[in-house]
DRENDO-1510 file (C-alpha; in Angstrom, 1 decimal, always signed):
<recs>
REC; n; res; u; v; w
REC; 1; MET; +0.0; +0.0; +0.0 .
REC; 2; SER; +1.3; +3.4; -0.9 .
REC; 3; LEU; +1.7; +6.1; +1.7 .
REC; 4; GLY; -1.0; +8.2; +0.1 .
REC; 5; ARG; -3.5; +5.4; +0.3 .
REC; 6; PHE; -2.6; +4.8; +3.9 .
REC; 7; TYR; -3.2; +8.4; +4.8 .
REC; 8; ARG; -6.5; +8.4; +3.1 .
REC; 9; LEU; -7.5; +5.2; +4.9 .
REC; 10; ILE; -6.7; +6.7; +8.3 .
REC; 11; ALA; -8.3; +10.1; +7.4 .
REC; 12; ASP; -11.5; +8.4; +6.2 .
REC; 13; ASN; -11.9; +6.5; +9.4 .
REC; 14; ALA; -10.5; +9.1; +11.8 .
REC; 15; ASP; -13.9; +9.5; +13.6 .
REC; 16; VAL; -14.2; +5.8; +14.1 .
REC; 17; ILE; -10.7; +5.5; +15.5 .
REC; 18; GLY; -11.2; +8.5; +17.7 .
REC; 19; TYR; -14.4; +7.1; +19.1 .
REC; 20; GLY; -12.6; +3.8; +19.9 .
REC; 21; ILE; -9.8; +5.7; +21.7 .
REC; 22; TRP; -12.3; +7.6; +23.7 .
REC; 23; ILE; -14.1; +4.4; +24.8 .
REC; 24; THR; -10.7; +2.8; +25.7 .
REC; 25; ILE; -9.8; +5.7; +27.9 .
REC; 26; GLN; -13.2; +5.7; +29.5 .
REC; 27; LEU; -12.9; +2.1; +30.4 .
REC; 28; ALA; -9.5; +2.4; +31.9 .
REC; 29; VAL; -10.3; +5.5; +34.0 .
REC; 30; VAL; -13.6; +4.3; +35.3 .
REC; 31; ALA; -12.3; +0.8; +36.1 .
REC; 32; MET; -9.4; +2.2; +38.0 .
REC; 33; LEU; -11.5; +4.6; +40.1 .
REC; 34; ILE; -13.7; +1.7; +41.1 .
REC; 35; ALA; -10.7; -0.6; +41.7 .
REC; 36; VAL; -9.1; +1.9; +44.1 .
REC; 37; VAL; -12.2; +2.0; +46.3 .
REC; 38; VAL; -12.9; -1.8; +46.1 .
REC; 39; GLY; -9.2; -2.6; +46.5 .
REC; 40; LEU; -9.0; -0.5; +49.7 .
REC; 41; ILE; -12.1; -2.2; +51.1 .
REC; 42; ALA; -10.8; -5.7; +50.2 .
REC; 43; CYS; -7.4; -4.8; +51.8 .
REC; 44; LEU; -9.0; -3.7; +55.1 .
REC; 45; GLY; -11.2; -6.8; +55.0 .
REC; 46; SER; -8.1; -9.1; +54.5 .
REC; 47; LEU; -6.5; -7.4; +57.5 .
REC; 48; SER; -9.5; -7.9; +59.7 .
REC; 49; ARG; -9.2; -10.1; +62.8 .
REC; 50; ALA; -12.7; -11.5; +62.1 .
REC; 51; ARG; -12.5; -14.6; +60.0 .
REC; 52; ILE; -16.0; -14.1; +58.6 .
REC; 53; VAL; -14.6; -10.9; +57.1 .
REC; 54; ARG; -11.1; -11.9; +56.4 .
REC; 55; PHE; -11.7; -15.1; +54.5 .
REC; 56; PRO; -14.1; -13.7; +51.8 .
REC; 57; SER; -11.8; -10.7; +51.4 .
REC; 58; VAL; -8.7; -12.8; +50.8 .
REC; 59; LEU; -10.6; -15.1; +48.5 .
REC; 60; PHE; -11.8; -12.0; +46.5 .
REC; 61; VAL; -8.2; -10.6; +46.2 .
REC; 62; GLU; -6.7; -14.0; +45.2 .
REC; 63; PHE; -9.4; -14.5; +42.6 .
REC; 64; GLY; -8.9; -11.1; +41.1 .
REC; 65; ARG; -5.2; -11.6; +40.9 .
REC; 66; ASN; -5.0; -15.2; +39.8 .
REC; 67; THR; -7.6; -15.5; +37.0 .
REC; 68; PRO; -7.0; -14.3; +33.5 .
REC; 69; ILE; -8.7; -11.1; +32.4 .
REC; 70; LEU; -10.4; -12.9; +29.5 .
REC; 71; VAL; -11.9; -15.5; +31.8 .
REC; 72; GLN; -13.2; -12.7; +34.2 .
REC; 73; LEU; -14.7; -10.8; +31.3 .
REC; 74; ILE; -16.5; -13.8; +29.8 .
REC; 75; TRP; -17.6; -14.9; +33.3 .
REC; 76; VAL; -19.0; -11.5; +34.2 .
REC; 77; HIS; -20.8; -10.9; +30.9 .
REC; 78; PHE; -22.3; -14.3; +30.4 .
REC; 79; ALA; -22.5; -15.9; +33.8 .
REC; 80; TRP; -23.4; -13.0; +36.1 .
REC; 81; PRO; -26.8; -12.3; +34.4 .
REC; 82; GLU; -27.9; -15.9; +35.2 .
REC; 83; ILE; -26.5; -15.8; +38.7 .
REC; 84; LEU; -27.9; -12.3; +39.6 .
REC; 85; GLY; -30.8; -12.1; +37.2 .
REC; 86; ILE; -29.5; -8.8; +35.9 .
REC; 87; LYS; -28.5; -8.2; +32.3 .
REC; 88; PHE; -25.3; -6.0; +31.9 .
REC; 89; SER; -24.4; -4.0; +28.9 .
REC; 90; ALA; -21.1; -5.0; +27.3 .
REC; 91; TRP; -19.5; -1.7; +28.6 .
REC; 92; THR; -20.6; -2.4; +32.1 .
REC; 93; SER; -19.4; -6.0; +32.0 .
REC; 94; ALA; -16.0; -4.7; +30.8 .
REC; 95; VAL; -15.7; -2.1; +33.6 .
REC; 96; ILE; -16.6; -4.8; +36.2 .
REC; 97; ALA; -14.1; -7.3; +34.9 .
REC; 98; LEU; -11.3; -4.7; +34.6 .
REC; 99; SER; -12.0; -3.3; +38.0 .
REC; 100; LEU; -12.2; -6.8; +39.5 .
REC; 101; GLN; -8.7; -7.7; +38.3 .
REC; 102; SER; -7.2; -4.3; +39.2 .
REC; 103; SER; -8.7; -4.2; +42.7 .
REC; 104; GLY; -7.1; -7.5; +43.5 .
REC; 105; TYR; -3.6; -6.1; +42.7 .
REC; 106; LEU; -4.4; -2.8; +44.4 .
REC; 107; ALA; -5.5; -4.6; +47.5 .
REC; 108; GLU; -2.1; -6.1; +47.8 .
REC; 109; GLU; -0.5; -2.7; +47.1 .
REC; 110; PHE; -2.6; -1.2; +49.9 .
REC; 111; ARG; -1.7; -4.0; +52.3 .
REC; 112; ALA; +2.0; -3.5; +51.6 .
REC; 113; GLY; +1.6; +0.2; +52.1 .
REC; 114; ILE; -0.3; -0.2; +55.4 .
REC; 115; GLU; +2.2; -2.7; +56.8 .
REC; 116; SER; +5.1; -0.4; +55.9 .
REC; 117; ILE; +3.8; +2.3; +58.3 .
REC; 118; ASP; +6.0; +2.8; +61.4 .
REC; 119; LYS; +4.5; +0.8; +64.2 .
REC; 120; GLY; +5.5; +3.5; +66.6 .
REC; 121; GLN; +2.9; +5.9; +65.1 .
REC; 122; ILE; +0.2; +3.3; +65.5 .
REC; 123; GLU; +1.2; +2.6; +69.1 .
REC; 124; ALA; +1.4; +6.3; +70.0 .
REC; 125; SER; -2.1; +6.9; +68.5 .
REC; 126; GLN; -3.5; +4.0; +70.4 .
REC; 127; ALA; -1.9; +5.3; +73.6 .
REC; 128; LEU; -3.7; +8.5; +73.0 .
REC; 129; GLY; -7.0; +6.7; +72.9 .
REC; 130; MET; -7.6; +6.9; +69.2 .
REC; 131; THR; -10.1; +4.4; +67.9 .
REC; 132; TYR; -9.1; +1.9; +65.2 .
REC; 133; GLN; -11.3; +3.5; +62.6 .
REC; 134; ARG; -9.9; +7.0; +63.3 .
REC; 135; LEU; -6.4; +5.6; +63.4 .
REC; 136; MET; -6.8; +4.1; +59.9 .
REC; 137; ARG; -8.6; +7.1; +58.5 .
REC; 138; ARG; -6.3; +9.8; +59.8 .
REC; 139; ILE; -2.9; +8.2; +60.2 .
REC; 140; VAL; -2.4; +4.9; +58.4 .
REC; 141; ILE; -4.4; +5.1; +55.1 .
REC; 142; PRO; -3.3; +8.6; +54.0 .
REC; 143; GLN; +0.4; +7.6; +54.4 .
REC; 144; ALA; -0.1; +4.2; +52.8 .
REC; 145; PHE; -2.0; +5.8; +49.9 .
REC; 146; MET; +0.8; +8.3; +49.2 .
REC; 147; ARG; +3.4; +5.5; +49.3 .
REC; 148; MET; +1.4; +3.4; +46.8 .
REC; 149; ILE; +0.7; +6.1; +44.2 .
REC; 150; PRO; +3.5; +4.7; +41.9 .
REC; 151; GLY; +1.9; +1.3; +42.2 .
REC; 152; ILE; -1.6; +2.7; +41.4 .
REC; 153; LEU; -0.2; +4.4; +38.3 .
REC; 154; ASN; +1.6; +1.3; +37.2 .
REC; 155; GLN; -1.6; -0.7; +37.6 .
REC; 156; PHE; -3.4; +1.9; +35.5 .
REC; 157; VAL; -0.9; +1.2; +32.7 .
REC; 158; THR; -1.7; -2.5; +33.0 .
REC; 159; CYS; -5.5; -1.8; +33.1 .
REC; 160; PHE; -5.2; +0.4; +30.0 .
REC; 161; LYS; -3.5; -2.4; +28.1 .
REC; 162; SER; -6.0; -5.0; +29.3 .
REC; 163; THR; -8.9; -3.0; +27.7 .
REC; 164; SER; -7.8; -4.4; +24.3 .
REC; 165; ILE; -9.5; -7.7; +25.2 .
REC; 166; VAL; -13.0; -6.2; +25.7 .
REC; 167; SER; -13.7; -6.2; +22.0 .
REC; 168; VAL; -14.6; -10.0; +22.3 .
REC; 169; ILE; -17.9; -9.0; +23.9 .
REC; 170; ALA; -18.5; -6.2; +21.4 .
REC; 171; VAL; -17.4; -3.2; +23.4 .
REC; 172; PRO; -16.7; -0.5; +20.8 .
REC; 173; ASP; -13.1; +0.2; +22.0 .
REC; 174; LEU; -10.2; +0.8; +19.8 .
REC; 175; MET; -9.7; -2.9; +18.8 .
REC; 176; TYR; -13.3; -3.3; +18.0 .
REC; 177; GLN; -13.4; -0.3; +15.8 .
REC; 178; ALA; -10.2; -1.5; +14.0 .
REC; 179; GLY; -12.1; -4.8; +13.3 .
REC; 180; LEU; -15.0; -2.8; +11.8 .
REC; 181; ILE; -12.6; -0.9; +9.5 .
REC; 182; VAL; -10.9; -4.1; +8.4 .
REC; 183; SER; -14.3; -5.8; +7.7 .
REC; 184; MET; -15.1; -2.8; +5.4 .
REC; 185; THR; -11.8; -2.3; +3.7 .
REC; 186; PHE; -10.2; -5.8; +3.8 .
REC; 187; LEU; -6.9; -4.2; +4.7 .
REC; 188; PRO; -5.9; -5.8; +8.0 .
REC; 189; MET; -2.1; -5.1; +7.8 .
REC; 190; PRO; -2.2; -1.3; +7.7 .
REC; 191; VAL; -5.2; -1.0; +10.0 .
REC; 192; TYR; -3.9; -3.3; +12.8 .
REC; 193; SER; -0.4; -1.9; +12.4 .
REC; 194; PHE; -1.7; +1.6; +12.9 .
REC; 195; VAL; -3.7; +0.5; +15.9 .
REC; 196; ALA; -0.7; -1.2; +17.4 .
REC; 197; LEU; +1.2; +2.0; +17.0 .
REC; 198; LEU; -1.6; +4.0; +18.7 .
REC; 199; TYR; -1.5; +1.6; +21.7 .
REC; 200; PHE; +2.3; +1.9; +21.8 .
REC; 201; LEU; +2.2; +5.7; +21.8 .
REC; 202; MET; -0.7; +6.0; +24.4 .
REC; 203; VAL; +0.9; +3.5; +26.8 .
REC; 204; MET; +4.3; +5.2; +26.4 .
REC; 205; MET; +2.7; +8.6; +27.2 .
REC; 206; ILE; +1.0; +7.1; +30.3 .
REC; 207; ALA; +4.3; +5.4; +31.4 .
REC; 208; LEU; +6.2; +8.6; +30.9 .
REC; 209; GLY; +3.6; +10.4; +33.1 .
REC; 210; VAL; +4.0; +7.6; +35.7 .
REC; 211; ARG; +7.8; +8.1; +35.7 .
REC; 212; LEU; +7.5; +11.9; +36.0 .
REC; 213; ALA; +4.9; +11.6; +38.8 .
REC; 214; THR; +7.1; +9.1; +40.7 .
REC; 215; ARG; +10.1; +11.4; +40.5 .
REC; 216; ARG; +8.2; +14.4; +41.7 .
REC; 217; LEU; +6.4; +12.5; +44.5 .
REC; 218; PRO; +9.0; +13.1; +47.2 .
REC; 219; GLN; +8.7; +16.8; +46.5 .
REC; 220; PHE; +5.0; +17.0; +47.5 .
REC; 221; GLY; +4.7; +19.0; +50.6 .
REC; 222; TYR; +2.0; +16.6; +51.8 .
REC; 223; PHE; +4.7; +14.2; +52.8 .
REC; 224; HIS; +6.3; +16.7; +55.1 .
REC; 225; GLN; +3.0; +17.7; +56.6 .
REC; 226; LEU; +2.1; +14.1; +57.2 .
REC; 227; HIS; +5.2; +13.3; +59.0 .
REC; 228; GLY; +5.6; +16.6; +60.8 .
REC; 229; THR; +9.0; +17.3; +59.3 .
REC; 230; ASP; +10.5; +20.3; +57.6 .
</recs>
């Protein structure tokens, strides 16, 4: 294919490709926002002393981390409606599956962050009569969250790449739109090559943002306020 024909191919389908990129970004952002909340809840549950809380939480975390994203996606989209009696849209199923996997990894990130907090701070807070809920809310979780920001950002990169699989249930993401273009033009090589390049560029931009944020993280004044240092 000549370069001119390639440019025309992309220009003629720019709106379709742009819509696919928008859906892909939507999926990754919404799934990660949900995963952060669910991951924190699962982490706190796994640290609970009550077995009735700890066991389901640990099971949830391990399931999220140790099953393939494709299996989770198919399970949520086709099995959950029969289990729960609720029909999900393809977009909703994709968000649930992506957040399910990401929350499992983020729960472990939170656990590592919480366990890294100096025990002296916890003992001092307890000595002052601070309740467990207030201790976690005001002392432990804020510090743990700041320490795991690089891990959250790295998981966002993974989640973003995982969105490429949702086209199997007809979510109109970038890969799905590429398939539509191929079915109309019968030109798989240039279309999929261009989509691969788009994914590469987007992930590289996100990864670069992660590196910059990680480098700047120690400069945030919040750290100094949190620890009471100058």
